[in-house]
Phi, psi and omega in degrees: 000140182289158181296323181295316180296319177298317179300314181295320178296316179297318179297317180295322179295319178296320179295320178298318179296318180292325176295315179300319179297316180294319178295323177295315179295323179294322181291342179273358178286162178301151182305327182291348178262003177275125186286153174278166178298324179296319179295319180296315180299318179297320180292319178301316181292336182268356179295138179288156177302324179297315179295316179301319179296316180295321178295315181296317182292338178265358179074026181259151181280132175298324181295316178298317181294318179297324178299318179295317180295322179295321177294320178299317179299319179297318179296316181295319182291331178272351182055042181281128181239024180295164180298320179299319179294315180296321178297317179297312181297324178293318179293324176293320178298317178297319178298312179301318180295319181292333179269347184078027179264126179280128179277114184296334178289342180267351182276152179297146178296134182295341179272358180265056181292143180298120182298328180298327179301316181285331174294324180281339183228065186297336179293340180281336183301321183291345181268359183268000000 
């Protein structure tokens, strides 16, 4: 077997393990954080083409991933900081990292523009 094929198989196995870990952590959350089928369907439909491609290339289910994202949204809206919630969010973060998926919640807010930029470019302020 070629080295590249071995690498891809190993990468997919690691992603599968991280998905199982995240699903296990998700199942330990309170019942109110378990998503409905409608929430899961909405999340599947909202996945970016890039994310869908990464899931498919790793052999992961879009539905399983969407279930995790829906639970994450429930946790964030409830502002739950329990140990189970933190464990779940950490396992989801690890899964995203292993797949190369950028977590939008970890990205800087688009409205937090560097104030220094506008001090250096005052003519741009009037265009906002």
